[in-house]
Structures are given as structure tokens and as C-alpha cells.
N, C-alpha and C positions, 0 to 999 in steps of 0.2 A: 303179474307177468313183467311189469316194468322193473321190479326188483331183480328178477332172474336175468334180465337183459343187462342191467347195470352190473350185477355180480359177474356175469360172463366177461364183460369188457374190462372190469377191474382185474380179473384173473389173467386175461390175455395181456394186459398192460404190465402187470407184475412179472409175468413170465418173460416178456420181451425185455424188461428192464434188467432182470437177473441175467439173461443171456447176453445182453449188451455189456454189462459190467464184467462178466467172466471172460468175454472175448475182446476186451479193450486193449488191443495191441496194434502196432503199426504193420501195414502192408505196403510194399513198394510196388508201384505200378510203373512199368516201362511204357511210356507213351509213344513218342517217335524220336528217332535219332538218339541223342544222349539225354533227352529230357525224361526225368523221373518224378513221380509224385508219391509222397508218403502220406497215407490216409489211414484212419482207424477202420477196423473191419465193420462195426455197426453202421458207420457213416457210409461206407461203400455199399453195403447192402441196402440202406435206405435210399441212396441215390439211384441205384439200379432198379429198385422197385418203382420209384417215382417216374423214372424214364420209361419203364415198361407200361405204366398206367396212363401216361400222357396220350398216346395214340387212341387208346380205348375211350378216354374221356372226350377227346376231340370228335370221334365218330359218334358217341352218344349225344353230345350237344348238337351236332349237325342233324341227327335224326329227329331229336326233339324239336329243333327249330323248323324242320321240314313239316313235321306232323302238325305243329301249331299253325303254320301257314295254310296247310290243307284244311284244317278245322275252321279257320277264319273264313276261308273262301266258301266252304260248304255252309257255314252258318249264315253268311251273307246271302248266298243263293236261296237258302230256305226262307229267310226273312223277306226277300224280294218276291218269292212265289206266294208266300202267305199274305203279303200286303202289296198287291200290284199298284203301281202309280196310277193316279187318276188320269184318264184320257180326256182332253178337251175336245168336245164334239166339233168345234169350229175348225180345228186342225185336220180332222179326218173327213170332213164333208168335201165332196168333190166340187170343183169350181166349174160352174156352167156359164159359158159365154153368151 
């Protein structure tokens, strides 16, 4: 199974490399005013992909962090319920004058 997974990623990487080589030409981006940027098409696609992936990764990391915090709180509560702290009888005894 590991061989098939590796083969799949090798085929995908080869396909992307061939596509990048065949499309290695300049594109002019008009930014603002008279400012222009010349960039290669594969680099532009990679930058756009990473910018689109960034919000998803931030949300995913935030949810994982939240779930880990909840799990830590739940495991702490379960541990406290399983092993309650010892109560000193002198502290609970009423004081009689």
C-alpha cells in the first residue's frame, strides 16, 4: 500500500513539473497605479494556492487547539472524580464552644 501511495505522489509531482516547464512564461500583473509585476505562471499559481490554503490551516490549527484544551479539562475532571482528594476530619468537624 505504501508503494502505491509513493507511486501516486511521484506521478503527481512529475505531472506538475512537466506542466510548470511547459508554462514557464512571464505574466504581467497590474497591481495599483503604474506598479506592475512580472512573474512566472507556475509561481503565480503556487502563491495563489498557498494564500488560499492559509485561512484553512489557521482554522484547522485553532480547532485542534480548542479540542486539545477541552480534552485536557475533561481528563483532569475524570482524574479528580476517580481519585478524590483526602478530606481531613479535623477540618470538617464542627467547633463546639
